[in-house]
N, C-alpha and C positions, 0 to 999 in steps of 0.2 A: 311426331314432330312435323313441322313444315320444312320441306326440302325443295330447293330449286334445281332443276336439271336443264342445262342448255344442250342443244343437239338431241332433244328427246325423240325426234322422229328419225334419227340416224340408226345405224347398225348397232353400235354399242349402247348409245343413249336410250333407245327404245326398250332394250332388254333390261337396262338398269332401272328405268322409270317404272316398268311393270313389276320388277322384283321389289322395289321399295314400296310400291302401292299395295302389293300383295302382303307385305309385312305390316300394313296398317298405317303407314305414313301418308300425310297429305302432300302429294307431289305437285309442284308448280312447274309445268312443262312448257318450254318455249318452242314455238314452231313458226315457220314462215309460210309453208304451203298447206292449205286446208285439206287437200286430198291425202296428204301423208299422215294425218292425225288418226286415220281409221285403225292403225296398228296399235295405238296406245289408249283406246277407249277403256276407261276403268272408273268406277265410282270414286276412287281416291285420287284420281288425276284431274287437276284443273288446268285447262288449256289457256295459254296466253300467246297471242300473236305478237311477234316482235322479231328483232334482228340484233345480233350482238354488235353490229356496226353502228347501231343507233341507240345511244346511251339512254335516251328518254324512254325507250320501249322496254327497258329492263327494270325500271324503278318499281312498278306495280307488282310484277311477278316475283321479285326478290324480297319485297316488303314482308316482314314477319317471319322470314325463313331463318333457321339457325344453321343450316348447312347448304353448301353449293357443290354440285358435281358439274364441272365444266367439260363436257365432251364434244361440244360443237367445234368444228374445224373445217378448213378447206383441205380435204384429204386427197385431191386429185394430184397426179404426178406431173400434169402439164396443163397450162392455161395460156390462151393467146395473150392475156395480160397478166404476167407474173406478179405484178404489184398487188393483185387481188388476193393472192395466196398469203402474202405478208400482212396485208391489212386485216384479213380475216383471223389469222392465227396469232397476230401480235396485238394490233389495235383492238380487235374483238375481245381478246382475253382480258386486256386491261380495262375495258368497259365493264366486263362481268365482275372483275375484282373490285373496281371502284364502286359499283352498285352494292356489292357485298359489304364494303367498308361503311358506306353511308347507312345501310340498313342494320348494321351491327351483327353481321353473320359471324359465327364463331370459328368455322373451319371450311376450307375450300379444298377439294381434290380436283386437280387439273390433269387432263389426259394429254400426254405427249406421245412419243413414239420411241421404240428401242433403236430406231434408225439414227437417232442423234448420237448414239454411242460409237457408231462406225463399225466397220467390218473387223473380223478377228483374224489373227495370224495363225496359220496352220491349225492345230487342234485346240489351241488355247481359247478359253471362253472370255468373252467381254462381259463386264459388269458395270455397276454404277461408278466405280472408281477408276475405270480405264481412262487413259489420256484422251482428251478431246481431239477428234480428227482435224487435220489441217484443212480439209476441204470436204464438202458434202456433195453427194451425187445429184440430188434433186432439191428444188426450192422448198418442198414440203418439209424435209428434214432440217434444212437451214433455218426456216422460219420457226420451227419448233424449238431449236436450240436458242435462238434469239429470244423467244418467249420465255424459256426457262431462265435465261440470264437476267431478264428484266424482273421476273417474279422474285428472284432472290434479293433484289434491291429494295423491295417493299415489305419484307418480312418483319422488320423492326417495328414499324408503326401499324401494320395491317393485321388481319386475322391470321390464324394458322393456315399455312398452305402446304399441301403435300402433292408431289408430282408422281404420276404413274406412267410407266413406259411399256405398253404392250408391244409384242412382236407381230408376226403375221397372223392375224385373227381369222378364224373360220367358224362356221357353225350355222345353225338355223337362224333365219332372220332375213332382213332386206338384202336382196341380191344386188347390192350397189357396188361401186368401185372399191369401197372399203371392205367389201366381202368378196374380193376377187378369188381367193383360194377356194371358196365354196362353189363359185361359178366354174372353176377349173374341174372340181370334183364332179359337178353336174354334167359338164361337157364330156368328161371321161366316161361317165356312166352310159351316155348316149352314143359313144363311139366318135365324138366330135373333137376330141383332144388327143393328138398323137405325137406331140412335140415335147422333147426334153432339151433344155438349153445346154449347149456344149456337150461335155462328156458326162453330164449328170452328177458329177461328184461335188459340186458346190453345196455347201451346207447352209440351211436356213433354220429358223426356229418358228414353230407353228403352235399356236395356243387356241384352245377352245373358248368360244365367246362367253359361255357361262362362267368359266374360270376368270376371265377378264372382269366380268361384272362383280364376281365375288371379291376379286382383288381390289376393285375400287371401294367396295364397302369396308373391307378390312383396312384399307389405307385410311378411310375416314375414322374408323374405330380405334386403330392402333398406330397409324403412321405418325412419325415425328415431323413436326413442322420444319420446313426447309430441306427435307430429305426427298430423294427420288427412289422409286422402287421398280425394278424390271419385272413385268408380268409376262413371263415366257411359258413355254410348254416343252415340246420335244425338239431336240436338235437332230436333224436328219438331212441326208442328201436328196436331190431330186430323184435319183434312182430308187432310193429307199421309199420315198413318198409314193411314187407310182407303183412300187412293189406292194405296198400296203393296200392301195386302192384296188389293185388286181385281185389280191387275196379276199378283200371284203366284198367286192362286187361279183367275183367269180368270172370276171371278164379280162382276158389277157390279150391285149392288142400288140401289134408290131409298132413299137415306138420309134420315132425318127429323132436321132440326136442331131440337132441343128447346129452346125459349126458357128461359133461366136462371130467370126468375121462376116459370115452371111447374115446373121441376125443383126449385126451392126449396120450392114448395107441396107437391109430392109427397113430398119428403124429410121435411118437417115432419110430414105424416100418417104416414109410415112410422116416424118416431121415436116418435110418440105410441103407435102400435100396439106397437112394440118395448118401450117402458117398461111396458106392461101385460102383454104376453105373455112378455117375457124373451128372445125370439128376435131375433137380430141383423138389423137392417134392411139392405136392399140398398144404400141410400145415406142419408147424414145431411146436414143443412143445412151443417155445417162443411165437408164434402167438396165440396159444390156450390160453396161460396165458394172453396175451394182450387183447384178446376179452372177457375175463372173467371180465374185468374192465370196468368202465364207462369212456367215453371220451366226457364229456359235455363241449362244448367250447363256448366262447363269442367272437363275432366279433365287440364288441362295439367300440373299439379303431379305427378300420378301418372305421366303419360307421360314427364316429364323425369326424375324421381327413381327411379321404379320400372321404367321401360321398359314401361309398360302400353300395350297396343295393342288396343283393342276393335274388333270388326267393326262394319260399318254395319248399320242396321236391316234393310235389304233382305236382306242375307246371313243374319243371325240369324233373321229371320222365315221365310225360305225353308227353313232347317233345321227350324224349329219346325213349320211346316206339313207337311213330309214326315213328321215324327215323329207328328203328330196323325193323319195319314192311315193310318198303320200301327198306331195305338193299339188299335183294335177288331178 
């Protein structure tokens, strides 16, 4: 069938577009930058230049498609103009959905983030039914929740819409900001990463990129309209994460536990510099506060309803490390 993929040159979108193309589908891939299209060259992929913020550029690529995977997003944690994050993630999404409605698309899978579910308390796991957080740490999460809220208002008259919520994604692919965990793995391999936030006991959830791609496809095949599905992987502390990396790489470094107050001070300085220079900081105060919380996630709903079966972190990280070794 014909399938439209937004964000097709991004970390998740590119892997998804290639998976669909390899399965024999005709993929209509939206791109903005010509140089980035090299990673999705495939006989079954048709390239369409456009931008989700410009509705008219979506009509032709969506025309004739029966499905839409909307993976395009402003995934940065900071921007000099925060309104751009909201425009891209809300207005852009509505443009894609509107184009789908006009073209008669049957079903849309929209990529959100597990960050909208908020942090977990103690060892309890957060899932799709957890209470909505009163406040979000970063604009990206807030914009995605607003996107989800608006999507639910158009379900009555529009096509079927399913939302997926990946956690911290890693694995082979573009080493962009969206693939920050893989960049950390790469830096650790080369002895360039020696920092553990705080006492290292904060829990995060890490999911292999190919599992996220599979989760998107399963959501399209089996997901119920109006529902959201957490696409998570392994819950683990920072200490456990770097322990696995040490085991897999055979390299054990002296790691520095950076006190959170010091990280907060550094992030404030970086943010002040960023506001002056316009260059994105490595870390911002909100992100320090975020990583001081536990993000224990459950993918039980996706496992039960979609037959989602993610690999454990050791397996996914092993594949990623082998890929990084052969990268250069």
